[in-house]
N, C-alpha and C positions, 0 to 999 in steps of 0.2 A: 618325541616320536610322533610321526604323523598318524592320523586315524587309519589311513590305508595300510600302513605297515603293521599297526596293531591288529587290524582285521586279518592280514595275511598270516601273522604269527599265530593268531587264535585258530585259524583253520588248520594250520600245520600241527599245532598241539593237539587238536581234536583227532587228527589222524595219527597221532603218536609218532611223529617224525622225531628223529634224534636231535639233540641240541646242536650238533655240528651241521646236520643237514639244514636245520632252520637258519643257522648263521650263514651258511653258504648261499641259500636261496635269498635271504634278505640282502646280502652283499651283491648278488647278481642283479636284483631289481634296483638297488641303489645305484649301481653302475649305469644302468639304463637311464634312470632319471637324471643323473649327473651329466650324462653325455648330451642330452637335449635341454637340460636346465628346465625341465617341465615334469609334472606328475605323469606317471604312466597312464593314468586315466585319460589324459589329453592326447595321447599318441595314436596314430593310425597304424594299421598292420604293416604297411610298407616302410614306415619309419622304424619299426622294430626289426624288420628284415635288413634294413640298411645298417642298423647298429650291429647285428650279428655278422654281416658282411665286413664291417669295419674290424671286428675282433679277429675274424679269420684271415683277411687279406692284408690289412694295414698293420695291425698289431701282431699278426701271425701267432696267435695263441694256439695251444695244443687242441686237437680235436676233442679230447675228453673234457677240457675246460669249457669249450664252446657248447658241447652237448649239455653239460650241467647248467650253464646259463640259459640255454634254450628251454630246458625242462623247468627251471625256476620261473621264467617269464610265462611259459605256457600255463603253469599252475596258477600264477597270479590272474591271468585273464580269464581262464576257464572257471576256476574254483572260487576265486575271491570276487572278481568283477562280474561273474555270471555270463561271460561271452562264450557260450558252449560251442559256437561255430569257429572260434579262433583256432587257426591252424597255420603253422609256419612253412608248410609245403616243402618238405625235403631238406630242411636245414640240417637236421640231425643226421649223422652218418655213423654206420657201424665201424668198429675198430678195423683198421686196414691191415693189421698183421705186421706192421712195421716193427722191426726189432729195436729195443731200447739201446741208447748209446751209453757206454760204460767207460769210466776213467780207469786208467791203470793205477797201481799203488803210488807210483812216482808222481803222476798227475794229481792225485789226491793230496799228497804231501805239499806240492806246490800251491794247491788251492788253500789249504789251511794256513800255510806260511804267508799267503798274500792277504789274509784277513787283517783289517785295519786296527782292531782292538781285541782284547781278550773275550769280551762278550760275544762278538760276532764269530770268533774262532770256535769257541766252545759250543755255540748254537749249531754251527755246521758240523762239528765233530760229533755231537750227540745225535744229530739226524742220521749221519752215516753209521756210526758205531752201533746203534740200536736198530737200524733199518726202519725208521719211523716215517709215517706219512706226515705231511706238513701240519695237518690239524692235530695230530697226536703229539708232536714235539712242541707245538705252541701251547698245548694245554697241560704240559707236565708241571707238577708241583714238587717241591723238595721232598715231600713225604713219599713220593713215588720212587725215589732212589733208595733201593734196599741194599745198602753196602754190606750188610752181614751175609746176605745170600748171593751177592754180586748179580742182582737182577734189577731190571727196571719194570715197574708196573704200568701198563697202558690201560687206562680206564675208559670204557665206552668208546672203543675204536670203531672202525667201520662195521656197520651191522649191529651197533650197540653191544659189542662184546668186549669183555676184559681179557687181557692176556699178560704174559710176562715175556720179556726179551732180555738180551744180554747186557750186562754192565761190564764193560772192559776195565781192567785194573788201571790202564793208562788213562782212559776217560775219567775214571773216578778221581785220579790226581788232578786232572784239568778242572773237573767240577768243583773240587775243594778249593783250588786256587781262585776260581771264579767266585765262589761263595765268599771267601775271605775279602775279596776286593769290592764286590757289588752288593752283597747282602740283599738278594732280590725280593725276599718276603714270600707272599702267598704263592705267586707264580714263579717258576724257575726262570722263565724268560718273559718278564713283564713288558708292557707297553711303556711309552715315555711318561705317562701320567702315573704308572705303577698301580693302576686300579683294575687291571685286566691283563690277559695274555698279550703277547706281541701280536701286532696286526699281520694278517696274511700278506698284504701288499708290502709291508716293511720287511718281512722275512724274505720274500722273493727279491726285493730290491737289494738286500744284503748279498744274496747268492749271486745275482748277476754282476754286481759291482766287484765282488771278490774274484769271480770267474774271469772278468775282463782284466783285472790286475795280474792274475796268474797267467794270462796269455792262452787260455783254453778256448777253443772254438766250438767243441762239441758239447752236447748236453742241453736239454730243454727244461729249465726250471729246477727247483731244488729237489724235485722227485727223482732226479738223476742219482742222488746220493743213495736213495733206497734201492735203485737198480744195482748200484755198485756193491752195496752190502750183500744182496742176495747172490749176485754173480760171483763175488769173491769167496763167499762161503762154499758155493758149489765147486769152485776151483780148488778149494782147500780140502775137498773130500767129504763135506758134510752131506748127509742124505737129504733127499727132497722132502721127506715127511717132517724132519726136524725144521728145515727152512720154512715149510708151510706154517708150522706152529709159530715160529718166530715172527713171520710176516703177518700172521692173522688172516690168511686166506681161508675161505670157506671150504674149498675142495682142492685136491692135489692137482687136478687138471689146470687150474689157474696158475699154480706155481710152475708147472711144467712148461706152459706157454710163456710165462713171465721170464723164466730163466732160459734164455736162448742158449744155443751151443756156445760154450765158453772158449776163450782163447786157448786155454791149456789143452782142452780136448782136440781142438782143431790142429794145433801144432804137433800133436802126437799121433794124428791119423796118418795112415799111409795111403797114398793115391793108388788106385788100381793100375795105373799106368806103370808104377814101379814093380808090379808083380809080373809083368810081361818079360819073357826071356828073349830079349832082342840082342842082336850082335852089337858090339861096341862100334862107335863111328869109325875108328881106325881099322876095324876088321872088314868093313864093308867095301867090296871091290868097286872101283870107279865104273860108271856106266860106259858101255861101248861108244865109240865115236859115231856120231850121226852120219848117215849116208843119204845122199839126195834120192828122192823117190824116182822110180823109173817113169820115164816120160810115156804118158798114155798115147796110144796110136791115134792119129787124127780121125775124127768121126766123118763118115761119108753120108 
């Protein structure tokens, strides 16, 4: 670990950042350093801006992902390197209000069937079936699977809060088959060295590869599966308050915005046009034949 990374972690720990925020910020700065193959201490402001432009335009990462990386980089330069005048000038942008894209149940079945092996399939299934964020599913441990109560315990989720979410009986069967074959150990989904959780980049790579094999065009990253979980619950008639608790949202307004108008509700709505009492097309008399206009008298 480089001295700069140690200093950054220390500053975040002093501010009581969560472990996952620290991990995300460190990964963001590491991505910046790897892009230029130089320490961030050696980079100019315009180089940092060109990196974020690369993420937005060339890699087309989600706006939220770019905002997080911009926040991490700003923290590094201001709070760690002491460059208080460091400002990215309008790189960060508020949420646009764009609705999330959601897969149908048939598309989800295609996605899971397209997984190359049992580990990848169960990883994606768990993300969807429990409505987990990527950081939450990555940090699951076998002890978090409460089969007696049919619940999954999420420890230190967003906002450093614990919660419980659903454990599907069908998912439990998949998890048991996965356990018998892989014996994952401390982490339910470990990295290749089995000394920590699966890497964020590896998880996203799994999703995009499986999505491509399934022939699915929509969906931006593995977070799409969380959108599907929430939307499908709403379509099944589950109330927003319960969905809020399962998702770990701080307030109900977030859940209301997050759960856009579902397909089921749209298909059952009646257009106001259908309420008009209009004559049927066959009952409408044809228009009278057109007559040429009277010729106007010549002007004198």
